[in-house]
MDAnalysis code that builds the backbone (N, CA, C; Angstrom):
import MDAnalysis as mda
import numpy as np

u = mda.Universe.empty(558, n_residues=186, atom_resindex=np.repeat(np.arange(186), 3), trajectory=True)
u.add_TopologyAttr("name", ["N", "CA", "C"] * 186)
u.add_TopologyAttr("resid", np.arange(1, 187))
u.add_TopologyAttr("resname", ["UNK", "UNK", "UNK", "UNK", "UNK", "UNK", "UNK", "UNK", "UNK", "UNK", "UNK", "UNK", "UNK", "UNK", "UNK", "UNK", "UNK", "UNK", "UNK", "UNK", "UNK", "UNK", "UNK", "UNK", "UNK", "UNK", "UNK", "UNK", "UNK", "UNK", "UNK", "UNK", "UNK", "UNK", "UNK", "UNK", "UNK", "UNK", "UNK", "UNK", "UNK", "UNK", "UNK", "UNK", "UNK", "UNK", "UNK", "UNK", "UNK", "UNK", "UNK", "UNK", "UNK", "UNK", "UNK", "UNK", "UNK", "UNK", "UNK", "UNK", "UNK", "UNK", "UNK", "UNK", "UNK", "UNK", "UNK", "UNK", "UNK", "UNK", "UNK", "UNK", "UNK", "UNK", "UNK", "UNK", "UNK", "UNK", "UNK", "UNK", "UNK", "UNK", "UNK", "UNK", "UNK", "UNK", "UNK", "UNK", "UNK", "UNK", "UNK", "UNK", "UNK", "UNK", "UNK", "UNK", "UNK", "UNK", "UNK", "UNK", "UNK", "UNK", "UNK", "UNK", "UNK", "UNK", "UNK", "UNK", "UNK", "UNK", "UNK", "UNK", "UNK", "UNK", "UNK", "UNK", "UNK", "UNK", "UNK", "UNK", "UNK", "UNK", "UNK", "UNK", "UNK", "UNK", "UNK", "UNK", "UNK", "UNK", "UNK", "UNK", "UNK", "UNK", "UNK", "UNK", "UNK", "UNK", "UNK", "UNK", "UNK", "UNK", "UNK", "UNK", "UNK", "UNK", "UNK", "UNK", "UNK", "UNK", "UNK", "UNK", "UNK", "UNK", "UNK", "UNK", "UNK", "UNK", "UNK", "UNK", "UNK", "UNK", "UNK", "UNK", "UNK", "UNK", "UNK", "UNK", "UNK", "UNK", "UNK", "UNK", "UNK", "UNK", "UNK", "UNK", "UNK", "UNK", "UNK", "UNK", "UNK", "UNK", "UNK", "UNK", "UNK", "UNK"])
u.atoms.positions = np.array([
    [-22.193, -4.717, -13.997],
    [-22.229, -5.823, -12.768],
    [-21.957, -5.148, -11.347],
    [-22.366, -4.969, -10.024],
    [-22.688, -4.456, -8.988],
    [-22.570, -5.220, -8.385],
    [-22.042, -5.318, -7.063],
    [-21.611, -6.035, -5.690],
    [-22.480, -5.320, -4.492],
    [-23.430, -6.088, -3.834],
    [-23.744, -5.173, -2.705],
    [-22.671, -4.735, -1.415],
    [-21.617, -5.625, -1.389],
    [-21.082, -5.511, -0.166],
    [-19.285, -5.411, -0.626],
    [-19.267, -5.666, -1.570],
    [-17.753, -5.763, -2.045],
    [-17.283, -4.518, -3.459],
    [-15.734, -4.471, -3.389],
    [-15.611, -3.340, -4.253],
    [-14.963, -4.486, -5.337],
    [-15.168, -4.181, -6.644],
    [-14.665, -4.160, -7.995],
    [-13.681, -4.126, -8.662],
    [-12.595, -4.515, -8.674],
    [-11.553, -3.768, -9.218],
    [-10.462, -4.530, -10.262],
    [-9.584, -3.737, -10.778],
    [-8.551, -4.949, -11.797],
    [-7.667, -4.213, -11.570],
    [-6.605, -5.293, -11.892],
    [-4.907, -4.401, -11.600],
    [-4.516, -3.516, -12.795],
    [-3.641, -2.589, -12.372],
    [-3.573, -1.340, -12.921],
    [-1.354, -2.255, -13.349],
    [-2.112, -2.547, -14.386],
    [-0.252, -3.066, -14.933],
    [-0.320, -4.906, -14.861],
    [0.577, -5.412, -15.102],
    [1.471, -6.645, -14.478],
    [0.600, -6.900, -13.054],
    [0.794, -8.430, -12.841],
    [0.717, -8.991, -11.213],
    [1.582, -8.263, -10.607],
    [2.642, -8.707, -11.548],
    [3.967, -8.827, -10.799],
    [4.779, -7.901, -11.101],
    [5.675, -7.278, -10.503],
    [6.962, -6.196, -10.498],
    [8.234, -6.761, -10.792],
    [8.831, -7.604, -11.753],
    [9.479, -8.585, -11.570],
    [10.818, -8.134, -12.177],
    [10.806, -6.620, -13.135],
    [12.007, -6.546, -13.902],
    [12.163, -4.685, -13.270],
    [13.563, -4.700, -13.060],
    [13.986, -3.232, -13.003],
    [15.289, -2.704, -13.748],
    [14.912, -1.395, -14.324],
    [15.734, -1.100, -15.326],
    [17.219, -0.024, -14.573],
    [18.266, -0.916, -14.592],
    [19.653, -0.652, -13.840],
    [20.556, -0.053, -15.078],
    [21.375, 0.909, -15.315],
    [21.706, 1.631, -16.136],
    [21.811, 0.775, -17.255],
    [20.449, 1.400, -17.496],
    [19.772, 0.517, -19.161],
    [19.765, -0.405, -19.462],
    [20.263, -1.085, -18.577],
    [19.498, -2.604, -18.713],
    [18.781, -2.943, -17.760],
    [18.019, -4.077, -18.101],
    [16.587, -4.603, -18.082],
    [17.154, -5.804, -16.764],
    [16.631, -6.178, -15.519],
    [17.143, -6.655, -15.140],
    [16.002, -7.988, -14.379],
    [15.951, -8.762, -14.052],
    [15.115, -9.524, -13.152],
    [15.394, -9.647, -12.120],
    [14.458, -9.404, -11.243],
    [14.915, -8.973, -9.558],
    [14.074, -9.881, -9.122],
    [13.267, -10.888, -9.636],
    [12.139, -12.191, -8.864],
    [11.821, -13.095, -9.824],
    [11.945, -14.411, -9.388],
    [11.302, -15.162, -10.839],
    [10.838, -15.988, -9.814],
    [10.107, -15.916, -8.783],
    [8.971, -16.745, -8.145],
    [7.776, -16.212, -7.932],
    [6.800, -16.652, -7.664],
    [5.596, -16.076, -7.196],
    [5.773, -15.970, -5.595],
    [6.320, -16.308, -5.010],
    [6.548, -16.479, -3.587],
    [6.585, -15.056, -2.879],
    [7.843, -14.090, -3.646],
    [8.089, -12.721, -2.806],
    [7.025, -11.778, -2.654],
    [6.566, -11.434, -2.057],
    [5.248, -10.487, -1.724],
    [5.840, -9.019, -2.186],
    [6.776, -8.942, -2.092],
    [7.721, -7.516, -2.380],
    [7.209, -6.726, -3.911],
    [7.363, -8.008, -5.228],
    [7.104, -7.776, -5.887],
    [6.091, -7.676, -7.072],
    [4.796, -8.319, -6.185],
    [3.431, -8.129, -6.274],
    [2.922, -7.115, -6.722],
    [1.975, -6.534, -7.712],
    [1.783, -5.084, -7.812],
    [0.744, -4.867, -6.871],
    [0.186, -3.379, -6.287],
    [-0.334, -3.181, -5.679],
    [-1.661, -1.996, -5.564],
    [-1.425, -1.731, -7.254],
    [-1.958, -1.005, -7.788],
    [-3.182, -1.605, -8.730],
    [-4.506, -0.900, -8.658],
    [-5.853, -1.323, -8.973],
    [-6.678, -0.102, -9.262],
    [-7.731, -0.517, -10.129],
    [-8.416, 0.273, -10.556],
    [-9.842, -0.389, -9.900],
    [-10.633, 1.121, -9.516],
    [-12.463, 0.764, -9.071],
    [-12.728, 0.654, -10.655],
    [-13.450, -0.813, -10.678],
    [-14.419, -0.590, -11.539],
    [-15.825, -0.222, -11.119],
    [-16.301, -0.916, -9.749],
    [-17.518, -0.629, -8.973],
    [-17.036, -0.391, -7.585],
    [-17.870, 0.539, -6.829],
    [-18.152, 0.727, -5.612],
    [-19.230, -0.476, -5.515],
    [-18.934, -0.791, -3.543],
    [-20.699, -1.611, -3.627],
    [-21.894, -1.197, -3.547],
    [-22.853, -1.512, -3.451],
    [-24.321, -0.745, -3.338],
    [-24.451, 0.188, -2.222],
    [-23.550, -0.167, -1.031],
    [-23.845, 0.001, 0.359],
    [-23.167, 1.370, 0.400],
    [-22.165, 1.143, -0.306],
    [-21.594, 2.349, -0.428],
    [-21.488, 3.686, -0.469],
    [-20.867, 5.148, 0.731],
    [-21.537, 6.285, 0.248],
    [-20.150, 6.793, 0.335],
    [-18.932, 6.475, 0.436],
    [-17.476, 7.301, 0.521],
    [-17.634, 8.046, -0.636],
    [-15.931, 8.770, -0.766],
    [-15.271, 9.452, -1.502],
    [-14.851, 8.922, -2.970],
    [-14.482, 7.570, -2.584],
    [-13.945, 6.612, -3.274],
    [-14.867, 6.296, -4.783],
    [-14.556, 6.257, -6.366],
    [-15.352, 6.430, -7.232],
    [-15.115, 5.422, -8.311],
    [-15.880, 4.846, -9.313],
    [-15.215, 4.484, -10.264],
    [-14.316, 5.101, -10.923],
    [-13.297, 4.589, -11.604],
    [-11.729, 5.157, -12.101],
    [-10.766, 5.326, -11.422],
    [-11.491, 5.427, -9.997],
    [-9.829, 5.898, -9.185],
    [-9.027, 4.447, -9.205],
    [-7.815, 5.055, -8.595],
    [-6.551, 4.400, -8.355],
    [-6.262, 4.068, -7.052],
    [-6.344, 2.717, -6.203],
    [-6.715, 2.645, -5.337],
    [-5.154, 1.265, -5.000],
    [-4.626, 1.645, -3.733],
    [-2.942, 1.080, -3.519],
    [-3.851, -0.430, -2.624],
    [-3.570, -1.392, -2.671],
    [-4.346, -2.553, -2.029],
    [-3.632, -3.896, -1.381],
    [-3.980, -4.923, -0.663],
    [-2.975, -5.371, -0.509],
    [-2.519, -6.593, -0.898],
    [-1.019, -6.963, -0.652],
    [-0.140, -7.292, -1.400],
    [-0.618, -8.896, -2.563],
    [-1.592, -9.339, -1.489],
    [-2.243, -11.123, -1.800],
    [-3.784, -10.916, -2.669],
    [-4.062, -9.855, -3.120],
    [-4.945, -9.553, -4.166],
    [-4.467, -10.239, -4.916],
    [-3.691, -10.028, -5.838],
    [-3.291, -10.155, -6.934],
    [-1.933, -11.648, -7.355],
    [-1.886, -11.896, -5.959],
    [-0.786, -12.899, -5.398],
    [-1.203, -14.154, -6.254],
    [-0.089, -14.204, -6.627],
    [-0.302, -16.272, -7.357],
    [0.173, -17.392, -5.754],
    [0.028, -18.398, -5.882],
    [-0.015, -19.296, -4.965],
    [-0.023, -20.521, -5.223],
    [0.292, -21.589, -4.550],
    [0.112, -23.138, -4.896],
    [-0.545, -23.779, -3.522],
    [-1.231, -24.589, -5.159],
    [-2.165, -25.460, -3.876],
    [-1.288, -26.861, -2.837],
    [-2.228, -27.592, -2.494],
    [-1.315, -29.275, -1.805],
    [-0.614, -29.556, -2.821],
    [-1.366, -29.666, -4.319],
    [-1.020, -30.577, -5.413],
    [0.494, -29.602, -6.274],
    [0.766, -28.323, -5.716],
    [1.577, -27.698, -6.732],
    [0.751, -26.819, -7.980],
    [0.015, -26.934, -8.064],
    [-0.426, -26.166, -9.144],
    [-0.742, -24.821, -8.767],
    [-0.675, -23.644, -9.915],
    [-1.291, -22.390, -9.356],
    [-2.190, -22.249, -9.642],
    [-2.179, -21.159, -8.572],
    [-3.668, -20.789, -8.242],
    [-3.648, -19.414, -8.318],
    [-5.168, -18.709, -8.819],
    [-5.147, -17.161, -7.843],
    [-5.403, -16.888, -6.716],
    [-5.553, -16.205, -6.212],
    [-5.852, -15.933, -4.950],
    [-7.237, -15.644, -4.888],
    [-7.374, -15.678, -3.524],
    [-9.231, -16.004, -2.990],
    [-9.713, -15.059, -3.599],
    [-9.141, -13.364, -4.442],
    [-10.012, -12.459, -4.368],
    [-10.287, -12.173, -5.797],
    [-9.756, -13.500, -6.864],
    [-10.245, -13.110, -8.156],
    [-11.898, -13.803, -8.377],
    [-12.304, -12.907, -9.123],
    [-13.597, -13.543, -9.849],
    [-13.752, -14.063, -11.252],
    [-13.250, -13.421, -12.399],
    [-13.127, -13.797, -13.512],
    [-12.322, -12.642, -14.621],
    [-11.895, -12.638, -15.450],
    [-11.227, -12.317, -16.145],
    [-10.050, -11.453, -15.250],
    [-9.624, -10.403, -15.421],
    [-9.370, -9.078, -15.059],
    [-10.083, -8.958, -13.525],
    [-11.272, -9.704, -13.389],
    [-11.811, -8.304, -12.188],
    [-11.666, -9.152, -10.446],
    [-11.609, -8.902, -10.027],
    [-11.323, -9.107, -8.667],
    [-12.059, -8.897, -7.678],
    [-12.490, -9.250, -6.269],
    [-13.466, -8.805, -5.571],
    [-12.993, -8.334, -4.143],
    [-12.779, -7.041, -3.818],
    [-11.946, -6.597, -2.425],
    [-13.227, -6.350, -1.445],
    [-12.677, -6.630, -0.257],
    [-13.171, -6.099, 0.837],
    [-12.667, -4.361, 1.094],
    [-13.252, -3.825, 1.745],
    [-12.989, -2.136, 2.105],
    [-11.811, -2.224, 3.254],
    [-11.265, -3.010, 3.511],
    [-10.084, -3.348, 4.352],
    [-8.828, -3.788, 3.902],
    [-8.931, -4.147, 2.227],
    [-7.651, -4.603, 1.609],
    [-7.305, -3.670, 0.768],
    [-7.549, -1.981, 0.918],
    [-6.801, -1.014, 0.423],
    [-6.896, -0.242, 1.549],
    [-5.861, 0.863, 1.299],
    [-5.446, 1.753, 2.186],
    [-5.047, 3.160, 1.766],
    [-5.143, 3.431, 0.007],
    [-4.865, 4.832, -0.795],
    [-5.661, 5.072, -1.365],
    [-5.656, 5.925, -1.976],
    [-6.049, 6.050, -3.252],
    [-6.384, 7.365, -3.961],
    [-6.176, 7.219, -4.910],
    [-5.830, 8.594, -5.948],
    [-7.301, 9.088, -6.841],
    [-7.565, 9.835, -6.478],
    [-8.992, 10.092, -7.559],
    [-8.564, 11.236, -8.791],
    [-7.777, 11.134, -9.546],
    [-6.916, 11.890, -10.215],
    [-6.005, 12.992, -9.985],
    [-6.538, 13.645, -9.103],
    [-5.343, 14.775, -8.506],
    [-4.563, 14.495, -7.422],
    [-5.272, 13.599, -6.644],
    [-4.216, 13.623, -5.210],
    [-4.152, 12.185, -4.436],
    [-3.767, 12.090, -4.005],
    [-3.669, 10.471, -3.663],
    [-4.368, 10.790, -1.699],
    [-4.913, 10.237, -1.162],
    [-6.011, 10.210, -0.047],
    [-5.769, 8.764, 0.766],
    [-5.358, 8.771, 1.945],
    [-5.749, 7.616, 2.723],
    [-6.667, 6.984, 3.280],
    [-6.629, 6.247, 3.668],
    [-8.346, 5.103, 3.622],
    [-8.680, 5.169, 4.844],
    [-9.913, 5.306, 5.875],
    [-9.892, 4.883, 7.065],
    [-8.652, 5.250, 7.983],
    [-8.414, 4.245, 8.711],
    [-7.213, 4.173, 9.728],
    [-5.898, 4.268, 9.754],
    [-5.667, 4.622, 8.742],
    [-4.248, 3.976, 7.187],
    [-3.802, 5.478, 7.349],
    [-2.292, 5.651, 7.407],
    [-1.649, 6.459, 7.290],
    [-0.214, 6.150, 6.361],
    [0.779, 6.823, 5.822],
    [1.761, 6.578, 5.145],
    [2.944, 7.330, 5.426],
    [4.012, 6.795, 6.134],
    [5.292, 7.890, 6.430],
    [6.744, 7.479, 5.547],
    [7.261, 8.285, 5.061],
    [8.425, 7.853, 4.416],
    [9.790, 7.751, 5.638],
    [10.101, 7.143, 5.602],
    [11.116, 6.758, 6.732],
    [12.393, 7.392, 6.147],
    [12.498, 8.457, 7.157],
    [14.005, 8.835, 7.415],
    [15.059, 8.293, 7.107],
    [16.208, 8.822, 6.247],
    [17.096, 8.530, 6.157],
    [18.562, 8.941, 7.107],
    [19.292, 7.280, 7.282],
    [19.933, 7.945, 8.474],
    [21.326, 8.216, 7.998],
    [21.076, 9.821, 8.853],
    [22.459, 11.195, 8.340],
    [23.469, 10.670, 8.874],
    [23.939, 10.195, 10.021],
    [25.308, 9.789, 10.668],
    [24.841, 8.016, 10.906],
    [26.417, 8.164, 10.880],
    [26.681, 6.445, 11.082],
    [26.399, 6.329, 12.783],
    [26.859, 7.018, 13.608],
    [26.760, 7.290, 15.214],
    [24.804, 7.065, 15.066],
    [24.385, 8.187, 14.762],
    [22.843, 7.888, 15.007],
    [21.923, 6.914, 14.604],
    [22.600, 6.036, 13.419],
    [22.090, 4.448, 13.367],
    [22.363, 3.784, 14.522],
    [23.870, 3.668, 14.827],
    [24.420, 2.435, 15.896],
    [23.944, 2.969, 16.783],
    [23.648, 3.719, 17.118],
    [22.981, 4.559, 18.495],
    [21.611, 4.114, 18.197],
    [20.906, 3.917, 17.332],
    [19.382, 4.044, 17.124],
    [18.539, 4.958, 17.443],
    [19.231, 6.137, 17.134],
    [18.187, 8.016, 17.510],
    [17.740, 8.136, 15.854],
    [17.643, 7.439, 15.322],
    [17.130, 7.904, 14.365],
    [15.783, 6.613, 13.252],
    [15.936, 5.336, 14.325],
    [15.247, 4.727, 14.243],
    [13.619, 4.547, 14.071],
    [13.271, 4.185, 13.440],
    [11.435, 3.781, 13.838],
    [11.135, 5.393, 13.523],
    [12.413, 6.431, 12.499],
    [11.310, 7.686, 12.370],
    [10.994, 8.042, 10.710],
    [9.974, 9.165, 10.678],
    [9.903, 9.356, 9.499],
    [9.211, 10.690, 9.706],
    [8.592, 10.834, 8.372],
    [7.951, 11.924, 7.954],
    [6.551, 11.481, 7.098],
    [5.422, 12.096, 8.048],
    [3.998, 11.435, 7.784],
    [4.034, 12.420, 5.983],
    [3.491, 11.332, 5.217],
    [3.281, 11.576, 3.997],
    [1.675, 11.762, 3.409],
    [1.010, 10.518, 3.655],
    [-0.682, 10.654, 3.644],
    [-1.117, 10.917, 5.018],
    [-1.442, 11.998, 5.395],
    [-1.846, 11.416, 7.066],
    [-3.586, 10.902, 6.879],
    [-4.301, 10.990, 7.767],
    [-5.968, 10.705, 8.178],
    [-6.229, 11.359, 8.753],
    [-7.925, 11.656, 8.910],
    [-8.677, 12.884, 9.986],
    [-8.250, 12.303, 11.104],
    [-8.339, 11.134, 11.376],
    [-8.012, 11.118, 13.207],
    [-6.639, 11.585, 13.438],
    [-5.572, 11.302, 12.703],
    [-4.585, 12.313, 12.798],
    [-4.002, 13.259, 12.840],
    [-4.806, 13.807, 11.632],
    [-5.085, 15.711, 11.756],
    [-6.010, 16.012, 12.304],
    [-6.715, 15.623, 13.157],
    [-7.326, 16.166, 14.152],
    [-7.183, 15.941, 16.056],
    [-5.670, 15.384, 15.734],
    [-4.638, 16.110, 16.556],
    [-3.062, 16.183, 16.428],
    [-3.004, 16.852, 15.235],
    [-2.354, 17.699, 14.789],
    [-1.184, 17.210, 13.830],
    [-1.471, 15.926, 13.862],
    [-0.273, 15.032, 12.916],
    [-0.526, 15.143, 11.112],
    [-0.424, 16.080, 10.580],
    [-0.635, 16.332, 9.352],
    [0.751, 15.832, 8.184],
    [0.623, 16.279, 6.975],
    [1.473, 15.803, 6.381],
    [2.655, 16.599, 6.570],
    [3.861, 16.075, 6.783],
    [5.344, 16.803, 7.187],
    [5.531, 16.816, 7.915],
    [4.650, 16.226, 9.112],
    [5.159, 16.050, 10.645],
    [6.010, 14.761, 10.854],
    [7.189, 14.899, 11.526],
    [8.061, 14.106, 12.113],
    [7.701, 13.381, 12.763],
    [7.904, 11.845, 12.694],
    [7.113, 11.376, 13.877],
    [8.218, 10.252, 14.205],
    [7.553, 8.806, 15.026],
    [8.162, 8.042, 15.862],
    [7.167, 7.236, 15.643],
    [7.299, 5.890, 15.082],
    [6.531, 4.460, 14.923],
    [7.154, 3.721, 15.951],
    [5.943, 3.072, 15.969],
    [6.014, 1.674, 17.310],
    [6.783, 0.429, 16.111],
    [7.785, -0.306, 16.490],
    [8.411, -1.113, 16.061],
    [8.455, -2.542, 15.861],
    [8.031, -2.422, 14.215],
    [7.427, -3.422, 13.714],
    [6.022, -2.988, 12.916],
    [5.789, -2.163, 12.694],
    [4.453, -1.504, 12.423],
    [4.255, -1.283, 11.459],
    [5.824, -0.940, 10.671],
    [5.850, -0.702, 9.114],
    [5.668, -1.987, 7.974],
    [4.836, -1.622, 7.548],
    [4.765, -2.410, 6.013],
    [5.226, -1.417, 4.575],
    [5.669, -1.818, 3.605],
    [6.324, -1.213, 3.043],
    [5.866, -1.237, 1.918],
    [5.654, 0.167, 1.194],
    [5.073, -0.018, -0.740],
    [6.365, 1.182, -1.359],
    [5.842, 1.399, -2.215],
    [6.823, 1.658, -3.222],
    [5.099, 2.850, -3.836],
    [5.726, 4.050, -3.453],
    [4.606, 4.711, -4.729],
    [4.901, 5.898, -4.931],
    [5.005, 6.234, -6.183],
    [5.601, 7.504, -6.612],
    [6.850, 7.867, -6.917],
    [7.228, 6.378, -6.619],
    [9.186, 6.050, -6.549],
    [9.394, 6.228, -5.790],
    [8.326, 6.143, -4.432],
    [9.088, 6.450, -3.072],
    [8.755, 5.483, -2.215],
    [10.041, 4.954, -1.094],
    [9.799, 3.772, -0.346],
    [8.994, 4.838, 1.102],
    [8.007, 3.653, 1.027],
    [6.638, 4.182, 1.841],
    [6.444, 3.174, 3.262],
    [5.879, 3.681, 4.213],
    [5.358, 2.237, 5.240],
    [3.809, 2.956, 5.311],
    [2.712, 1.642, 5.339],
    [2.241, 1.894, 5.631],
    [1.885, 1.413, 6.529],
    [0.472, 2.667, 7.819],
    [1.046, 2.088, 9.314],
    [-0.852, 2.615, 9.714],
    [-1.136, 2.083, 10.585],
    [-2.285, 2.450, 11.267],
    [-2.044, 4.158, 12.455],
    [-2.854, 4.655, 12.527],
    [-3.319, 5.402, 13.511],
    [-2.094, 5.630, 14.868],
    [-2.938, 4.145, 15.627],
    [-2.188, 3.602, 16.572],
    [-0.972, 3.462, 16.615],
    [-0.567, 3.403, 15.644],
    [1.076, 3.093, 15.526],
    [2.226, 4.381, 15.337],
    [1.555, 5.466, 15.347],
    [2.614, 6.951, 16.024],
    [2.291, 6.710, 17.012],
    [3.414, 6.972, 17.458],
    [3.688, 7.109, 19.187],
    [4.126, 8.697, 19.414],
    [4.960, 9.218, 19.066],
    [5.301, 10.997, 19.226],
    [5.481, 11.767, 18.375],
    [5.524, 13.077, 17.905],
    [4.907, 13.886, 17.513],
    [6.672, 14.421, 17.590],
    [7.599, 14.901, 16.554],
    [9.004, 15.488, 16.905],
    [9.144, 16.761, 16.682],
    [8.586, 17.329, 15.775],
    [8.181, 18.800, 15.129],
    [6.904, 19.269, 15.709],
])
């Protein structure tokens, strides 16, 4: 089975990540399908589109939009799978619905996306004055940013409200576009 226009994917793990382990005890952090922060965003590529000539291949892991595996309720209150659902555990997605891929060795940003790890507030004064707000280190750059000298490890400022939170390799990161990077700090 191959699509001319869409990537065919399946979820890696459950569709929702509703439990955490804290001090050796499992705790449910989400009892609703409404909270997008707990929707799984990891998927395995089953097939690439017929037209596709890029680096992503069958078996790669990709990071997808939170609505791909999300359950919602229709007007009559019935639970429904996302519009991306195809059959079984197969989902179809457009190329703009994923942002990062792993080829078995490394993570790579897709197209114009990048991932920035936010800085920790070092001093209460800095936080109160807003001096470290919207600041982070580029973790996964892209070709456009690299062409202007912004690469992995670059400290940057980014536009307010441009951050879209992900957890990758147990680290909080923000997905954003190239145009969201405002200044280079190092």
